[in-house]
PDB file as gemmi writes it, atoms N, CA and C in Angstrom:
CRYST1    1.000    1.000    1.000  90.00  90.00  90.00 P 1                      
ATOM      1  N   UNK A   1       8.144  41.759 -23.000  1.00  0.00           N  
ATOM      2  CA  UNK A   1       8.046  43.229 -22.787  1.00  0.00           C  
ATOM      3  C   UNK A   1       9.372  43.578 -22.531  1.00  0.00           C  
ATOM      4  N   UNK A   2      10.394  42.746 -21.927  1.00  0.00           N  
ATOM      5  CA  UNK A   2      11.485  43.810 -21.072  1.00  0.00           C  
ATOM      6  C   UNK A   2      12.471  43.235 -22.084  1.00  0.00           C  
ATOM      7  N   UNK A   3      14.017  43.340 -22.062  1.00  0.00           N  
ATOM      8  CA  UNK A   3      14.721  43.623 -22.346  1.00  0.00           C  
ATOM      9  C   UNK A   3      15.123  41.854 -22.404  1.00  0.00           C  
ATOM     10  N   UNK A   4      15.972  41.550 -23.324  1.00  0.00           N  
ATOM     11  CA  UNK A   4      16.495  40.117 -22.857  1.00  0.00           C  
ATOM     12  C   UNK A   4      17.993  40.192 -22.228  1.00  0.00           C  
ATOM     13  N   UNK A   5      18.161  39.037 -21.501  1.00  0.00           N  
ATOM     14  CA  UNK A   5      19.736  38.981 -21.410  1.00  0.00           C  
ATOM     15  C   UNK A   5      20.145  39.270 -22.514  1.00  0.00           C  
ATOM     16  N   UNK A   6      21.687  39.683 -22.327  1.00  0.00           N  
ATOM     17  CA  UNK A   6      22.789  39.829 -23.208  1.00  0.00           C  
ATOM     18  C   UNK A   6      23.021  38.278 -23.234  1.00  0.00           C  
ATOM     19  N   UNK A   7      23.412  37.246 -22.639  1.00  0.00           N  
ATOM     20  CA  UNK A   7      24.057  36.264 -22.975  1.00  0.00           C  
ATOM     21  C   UNK A   7      22.713  35.622 -23.621  1.00  0.00           C  
ATOM     22  N   UNK A   8      21.716  35.494 -23.719  1.00  0.00           N  
ATOM     23  CA  UNK A   8      20.518  35.386 -24.505  1.00  0.00           C  
ATOM     24  C   UNK A   8      19.905  35.479 -25.610  1.00  0.00           C  
ATOM     25  N   UNK A   9      20.787  37.159 -25.880  1.00  0.00           N  
ATOM     26  CA  UNK A   9      19.750  37.747 -27.024  1.00  0.00           C  
ATOM     27  C   UNK A   9      20.408  36.764 -28.151  1.00  0.00           C  
ATOM     28  N   UNK A  10      21.473  36.512 -28.357  1.00  0.00           N  
ATOM     29  CA  UNK A  10      21.806  35.653 -30.072  1.00  0.00           C  
ATOM     30  C   UNK A  10      20.753  34.300 -29.877  1.00  0.00           C  
ATOM     31  N   UNK A  11      20.707  33.483 -29.465  1.00  0.00           N  
ATOM     32  CA  UNK A  11      19.532  32.782 -29.016  1.00  0.00           C  
ATOM     33  C   UNK A  11      18.458  33.351 -29.512  1.00  0.00           C  
ATOM     34  N   UNK A  12      17.825  33.981 -28.899  1.00  0.00           N  
ATOM     35  CA  UNK A  12      16.813  34.088 -28.818  1.00  0.00           C  
ATOM     36  C   UNK A  12      16.615  35.058 -30.431  1.00  0.00           C  
ATOM     37  N   UNK A  13      17.118  35.893 -31.102  1.00  0.00           N  
ATOM     38  CA  UNK A  13      17.150  36.310 -32.357  1.00  0.00           C  
ATOM     39  C   UNK A  13      17.275  35.206 -33.196  1.00  0.00           C  
ATOM     40  N   UNK A  14      18.068  34.182 -33.087  1.00  0.00           N  
ATOM     41  CA  UNK A  14      17.978  32.862 -33.804  1.00  0.00           C  
ATOM     42  C   UNK A  14      16.515  32.251 -34.676  1.00  0.00           C  
ATOM     43  N   UNK A  15      15.587  32.561 -33.244  1.00  0.00           N  
ATOM     44  CA  UNK A  15      14.216  32.232 -33.115  1.00  0.00           C  
ATOM     45  C   UNK A  15      13.383  32.727 -34.467  1.00  0.00           C  
ATOM     46  N   UNK A  16      13.638  33.862 -34.442  1.00  0.00           N  
ATOM     47  CA  UNK A  16      12.638  34.788 -35.729  1.00  0.00           C  
ATOM     48  C   UNK A  16      13.497  34.570 -37.155  1.00  0.00           C  
ATOM     49  N   UNK A  17      14.484  33.627 -37.092  1.00  0.00           N  
ATOM     50  CA  UNK A  17      15.527  33.830 -38.455  1.00  0.00           C  
ATOM     51  C   UNK A  17      15.043  32.317 -38.918  1.00  0.00           C  
ATOM     52  N   UNK A  18      14.401  31.879 -40.261  1.00  0.00           N  
ATOM     53  CA  UNK A  18      14.294  30.980 -40.922  1.00  0.00           C  
ATOM     54  C   UNK A  18      15.854  30.224 -40.582  1.00  0.00           C  
ATOM     55  N   UNK A  19      15.978  28.890 -40.759  1.00  0.00           N  
ATOM     56  CA  UNK A  19      17.289  27.691 -39.952  1.00  0.00           C  
ATOM     57  C   UNK A  19      17.846  28.326 -41.526  1.00  0.00           C  
ATOM     58  N   UNK A  20      17.316  28.192 -42.681  1.00  0.00           N  
ATOM     59  CA  UNK A  20      17.754  27.796 -43.615  1.00  0.00           C  
ATOM     60  C   UNK A  20      18.440  29.135 -44.975  1.00  0.00           C  
ATOM     61  N   UNK A  21      18.244  29.961 -43.865  1.00  0.00           N  
ATOM     62  CA  UNK A  21      18.902  31.686 -44.161  1.00  0.00           C  
ATOM     63  C   UNK A  21      20.278  31.760 -44.336  1.00  0.00           C  
ATOM     64  N   UNK A  22      20.973  32.668 -45.093  1.00  0.00           N  
ATOM     65  CA  UNK A  22      22.409  32.767 -45.089  1.00  0.00           C  
ATOM     66  C   UNK A  22      22.867  34.153 -43.751  1.00  0.00           C  
ATOM     67  N   UNK A  23      21.188  34.571 -43.873  1.00  0.00           N  
ATOM     68  CA  UNK A  23      21.456  35.888 -42.695  1.00  0.00           C  
ATOM     69  C   UNK A  23      22.595  35.616 -41.593  1.00  0.00           C  
ATOM     70  N   UNK A  24      21.936  34.598 -41.452  1.00  0.00           N  
ATOM     71  CA  UNK A  24      23.334  33.977 -39.501  1.00  0.00           C  
ATOM     72  C   UNK A  24      24.690  34.074 -39.962  1.00  0.00           C  
ATOM     73  N   UNK A  25      25.098  34.014 -40.937  1.00  0.00           N  
ATOM     74  CA  UNK A  25      26.141  33.817 -41.169  1.00  0.00           C  
ATOM     75  C   UNK A  25      26.715  35.570 -41.884  1.00  0.00           C  
ATOM     76  N   UNK A  26      26.037  36.307 -41.727  1.00  0.00           N  
ATOM     77  CA  UNK A  26      26.280  37.719 -41.721  1.00  0.00           C  
ATOM     78  C   UNK A  26      26.346  38.534 -40.474  1.00  0.00           C  
ATOM     79  N   UNK A  27      27.564  38.708 -40.136  1.00  0.00           N  
ATOM     80  CA  UNK A  27      27.881  39.458 -39.065  1.00  0.00           C  
ATOM     81  C   UNK A  27      27.535  40.506 -38.318  1.00  0.00           C  
ATOM     82  N   UNK A  28      27.538  41.382 -39.597  1.00  0.00           N  
ATOM     83  CA  UNK A  28      26.977  42.931 -39.511  1.00  0.00           C  
ATOM     84  C   UNK A  28      25.335  42.998 -39.334  1.00  0.00           C  
ATOM     85  N   UNK A  29      24.871  41.828 -39.522  1.00  0.00           N  
ATOM     86  CA  UNK A  29      23.220  41.810 -39.989  1.00  0.00           C  
ATOM     87  C   UNK A  29      22.740  41.512 -38.184  1.00  0.00           C  
ATOM     88  N   UNK A  30      23.601  40.224 -37.951  1.00  0.00           N  
ATOM     89  CA  UNK A  30      23.233  39.815 -36.874  1.00  0.00           C  
ATOM     90  C   UNK A  30      23.330  40.452 -35.954  1.00  0.00           C  
ATOM     91  N   UNK A  31      24.560  40.992 -36.102  1.00  0.00           N  
ATOM     92  CA  UNK A  31      24.624  41.959 -34.726  1.00  0.00           C  
ATOM     93  C   UNK A  31      24.038  43.111 -34.455  1.00  0.00           C  
ATOM     94  N   UNK A  32      23.476  43.590 -35.516  1.00  0.00           N  
ATOM     95  CA  UNK A  32      22.163  44.806 -35.100  1.00  0.00           C  
ATOM     96  C   UNK A  32      20.903  44.036 -34.845  1.00  0.00           C  
ATOM     97  N   UNK A  33      20.544  43.272 -35.688  1.00  0.00           N  
ATOM     98  CA  UNK A  33      19.793  42.607 -35.507  1.00  0.00           C  
ATOM     99  C   UNK A  33      19.397  42.035 -33.742  1.00  0.00           C  
ATOM    100  N   UNK A  34      20.109  41.407 -33.268  1.00  0.00           N  
ATOM    101  CA  UNK A  34      20.446  41.041 -31.537  1.00  0.00           C  
ATOM    102  C   UNK A  34      20.207  42.451 -31.099  1.00  0.00           C  
ATOM    103  N   UNK A  35      21.218  43.394 -31.493  1.00  0.00           N  
ATOM    104  CA  UNK A  35      20.820  44.934 -30.487  1.00  0.00           C  
ATOM    105  C   UNK A  35      19.588  45.218 -30.378  1.00  0.00           C  
ATOM    106  N   UNK A  36      18.750  45.180 -31.798  1.00  0.00           N  
ATOM    107  CA  UNK A  36      17.475  45.344 -32.185  1.00  0.00           C  
ATOM    108  C   UNK A  36      16.364  45.219 -30.828  1.00  0.00           C  
ATOM    109  N   UNK A  37      16.616  43.638 -30.943  1.00  0.00           N  
ATOM    110  CA  UNK A  37      15.743  42.652 -30.431  1.00  0.00           C  
ATOM    111  C   UNK A  37      15.961  42.870 -28.987  1.00  0.00           C  
ATOM    112  N   UNK A  38      17.259  42.878 -28.449  1.00  0.00           N  
ATOM    113  CA  UNK A  38      17.833  43.326 -26.801  1.00  0.00           C  
ATOM    114  C   UNK A  38      16.920  44.341 -26.169  1.00  0.00           C  
ATOM    115  N   UNK A  39      17.502  45.844 -27.561  1.00  0.00           N  
ATOM    116  CA  UNK A  39      16.656  46.896 -26.891  1.00  0.00           C  
ATOM    117  C   UNK A  39      15.443  47.239 -26.769  1.00  0.00           C  
ATOM    118  N   UNK A  40      14.294  46.439 -27.597  1.00  0.00           N  
ATOM    119  CA  UNK A  40      13.417  46.831 -28.020  1.00  0.00           C  
ATOM    120  C   UNK A  40      12.097  46.914 -26.297  1.00  0.00           C  
ATOM    121  N   UNK A  41      12.362  46.170 -25.445  1.00  0.00           N  
ATOM    122  CA  UNK A  41      11.616  45.797 -24.596  1.00  0.00           C  
ATOM    123  C   UNK A  41      11.045  47.352 -23.799  1.00  0.00           C  
ATOM    124  N   UNK A  42      10.272  47.418 -23.053  1.00  0.00           N  
ATOM    125  CA  UNK A  42       9.758  48.428 -22.628  1.00  0.00           C  
ATOM    126  C   UNK A  42      10.230  48.735 -20.799  1.00  0.00           C  
ATOM    127  N   UNK A  43      11.175  47.014 -20.775  1.00  0.00           N  
ATOM    128  CA  UNK A  43      11.685  47.390 -19.480  1.00  0.00           C  
ATOM    129  C   UNK A  43      13.049  46.683 -19.827  1.00  0.00           C  
ATOM    130  N   UNK A  44      14.133  47.213 -18.791  1.00  0.00           N  
ATOM    131  CA  UNK A  44      15.455  46.771 -18.962  1.00  0.00           C  
ATOM    132  C   UNK A  44      15.302  45.571 -17.994  1.00  0.00           C  
ATOM    133  N   UNK A  45      16.576  44.941 -18.939  1.00  0.00           N  
ATOM    134  CA  UNK A  45      16.567  43.486 -18.262  1.00  0.00           C  
ATOM    135  C   UNK A  45      16.539  43.127 -16.417  1.00  0.00           C  
ATOM    136  N   UNK A  46      16.834  44.295 -15.870  1.00  0.00           N  
ATOM    137  CA  UNK A  46      17.310  44.254 -14.680  1.00  0.00           C  
ATOM    138  C   UNK A  46      15.223  44.104 -13.834  1.00  0.00           C  
ATOM    139  N   UNK A  47      14.421  44.682 -15.091  1.00  0.00           N  
ATOM    140  CA  UNK A  47      12.807  44.795 -14.059  1.00  0.00           C  
ATOM    141  C   UNK A  47      12.452  46.409 -14.507  1.00  0.00           C  
ATOM    142  N   UNK A  48      13.940  47.199 -14.392  1.00  0.00           N  
ATOM    143  CA  UNK A  48      13.623  48.454 -14.125  1.00  0.00           C  
ATOM    144  C   UNK A  48      12.680  48.974 -15.623  1.00  0.00           C  
ATOM    145  N   UNK A  49      12.041  50.144 -15.109  1.00  0.00           N  
ATOM    146  CA  UNK A  49      10.678  50.209 -16.440  1.00  0.00           C  
ATOM    147  C   UNK A  49      11.552  51.724 -16.866  1.00  0.00           C  
ATOM    148  N   UNK A  50      11.637  51.300 -18.350  1.00  0.00           N  
ATOM    149  CA  UNK A  50      11.904  52.179 -19.259  1.00  0.00           C  
ATOM    150  C   UNK A  50      10.951  53.611 -19.977  1.00  0.00           C  
ATOM    151  N   UNK A  51      11.178  54.410 -20.545  1.00  0.00           N  
ATOM    152  CA  UNK A  51      10.750  55.401 -20.695  1.00  0.00           C  
ATOM    153  C   UNK A  51       8.998  55.065 -21.925  1.00  0.00           C  
ATOM    154  N   UNK A  52       9.225  53.890 -22.208  1.00  0.00           N  
ATOM    155  CA  UNK A  52       8.118  53.493 -23.062  1.00  0.00           C  
ATOM    156  C   UNK A  52       7.176  52.538 -22.299  1.00  0.00           C  
ATOM    157  N   UNK A  53       7.431  51.977 -21.096  1.00  0.00           N  
ATOM    158  CA  UNK A  53       6.539  51.539 -20.189  1.00  0.00           C  
ATOM    159  C   UNK A  53       5.709  52.493 -19.549  1.00  0.00           C  
ATOM    160  N   UNK A  54       6.284  53.928 -19.476  1.00  0.00           N  
ATOM    161  CA  UNK A  54       5.318  54.862 -18.921  1.00  0.00           C  
ATOM    162  C   UNK A  54       4.151  55.663 -19.846  1.00  0.00           C  
ATOM    163  N   UNK A  55       4.348  54.980 -21.264  1.00  0.00           N  
ATOM    164  CA  UNK A  55       3.760  55.482 -22.115  1.00  0.00           C  
ATOM    165  C   UNK A  55       2.783  54.764 -22.196  1.00  0.00           C  
ATOM    166  N   UNK A  56       3.380  53.129 -22.519  1.00  0.00           N  
ATOM    167  CA  UNK A  56       2.984  52.102 -22.010  1.00  0.00           C  
ATOM    168  C   UNK A  56       1.305  52.463 -21.504  1.00  0.00           C  
ATOM    169  N   UNK A  57       1.723  52.943 -20.398  1.00  0.00           N  
ATOM    170  CA  UNK A  57       0.766  52.728 -19.354  1.00  0.00           C  
ATOM    171  C   UNK A  57      -0.619  53.727 -19.348  1.00  0.00           C  
ATOM    172  N   UNK A  58       0.056  54.488 -20.004  1.00  0.00           N  
ATOM    173  CA  UNK A  58      -0.942  56.012 -20.116  1.00  0.00           C  
ATOM    174  C   UNK A  58      -2.009  55.325 -21.061  1.00  0.00           C  
ATOM    175  N   UNK A  59      -1.292  55.333 -21.964  1.00  0.00           N  
ATOM    176  CA  UNK A  59      -2.194  54.673 -23.299  1.00  0.00           C  
ATOM    177  C   UNK A  59      -3.087  53.626 -22.989  1.00  0.00           C  
ATOM    178  N   UNK A  60      -2.861  52.609 -22.355  1.00  0.00           N  
ATOM    179  CA  UNK A  60      -4.060  51.336 -21.450  1.00  0.00           C  
ATOM    180  C   UNK A  60      -4.604  51.924 -20.598  1.00  0.00           C  
ATOM    181  N   UNK A  61      -4.293  53.017 -20.203  1.00  0.00           N  
ATOM    182  CA  UNK A  61      -5.261  53.723 -19.077  1.00  0.00           C  
ATOM    183  C   UNK A  61      -6.719  54.529 -20.192  1.00  0.00           C  
ATOM    184  N   UNK A  62      -5.966  55.250 -20.902  1.00  0.00           N  
ATOM    185  CA  UNK A  62      -6.839  55.690 -22.005  1.00  0.00           C  
ATOM    186  C   UNK A  62      -7.724  55.116 -22.531  1.00  0.00           C  
ATOM    187  N   UNK A  63      -7.134  53.877 -23.292  1.00  0.00           N  
ATOM    188  CA  UNK A  63      -8.200  52.341 -23.744  1.00  0.00           C  
ATOM    189  C   UNK A  63      -9.022  52.144 -22.995  1.00  0.00           C  
ATOM    190  N   UNK A  64      -8.623  51.647 -21.787  1.00  0.00           N  
ATOM    191  CA  UNK A  64      -9.507  51.017 -20.945  1.00  0.00           C  
ATOM    192  C   UNK A  64     -10.219  51.836 -20.109  1.00  0.00           C  
ATOM    193  N   UNK A  65     -10.758  53.184 -19.745  1.00  0.00           N  
ATOM    194  CA  UNK A  65     -11.525  54.027 -19.670  1.00  0.00           C  
ATOM    195  C   UNK A  65     -12.498  53.993 -20.550  1.00  0.00           C  
ATOM    196  N   UNK A  66     -11.991  54.314 -22.194  1.00  0.00           N  
ATOM    197  CA  UNK A  66     -13.053  54.822 -23.058  1.00  0.00           C  
ATOM    198  C   UNK A  66     -13.529  53.617 -23.187  1.00  0.00           C  
ATOM    199  N   UNK A  67     -13.208  52.279 -23.293  1.00  0.00           N  
ATOM    200  CA  UNK A  67     -13.524  51.060 -23.411  1.00  0.00           C  
ATOM    201  C   UNK A  67     -14.735  50.438 -22.598  1.00  0.00           C  
ATOM    202  N   UNK A  68     -14.479  51.366 -21.299  1.00  0.00           N  
ATOM    203  CA  UNK A  68     -15.581  50.982 -20.328  1.00  0.00           C  
ATOM    204  C   UNK A  68     -16.685  51.618 -20.355  1.00  0.00           C  
ATOM    205  N   UNK A  69     -16.275  52.868 -21.055  1.00  0.00           N  
ATOM    206  CA  UNK A  69     -17.601  53.959 -21.433  1.00  0.00           C  
ATOM    207  C   UNK A  69     -19.364  53.581 -22.211  1.00  0.00           C  
TER     208      UNK A  69                                                      
END                                                                             
């Protein structure tokens, strides 16, 4: 739920890609994929909330209130 540390981002991206694919040799693809994975979290890598975190909290509250009725 949080962004990865930049130094770990490439290794984390490799866990999503089959080991026998040529995609890992495509520098542009890997750069974009690493960026996508690295910044899609709801919190920054220092733990500070991003805008999506507040939406997640609001929607979770609504869901739980409806579920409890």
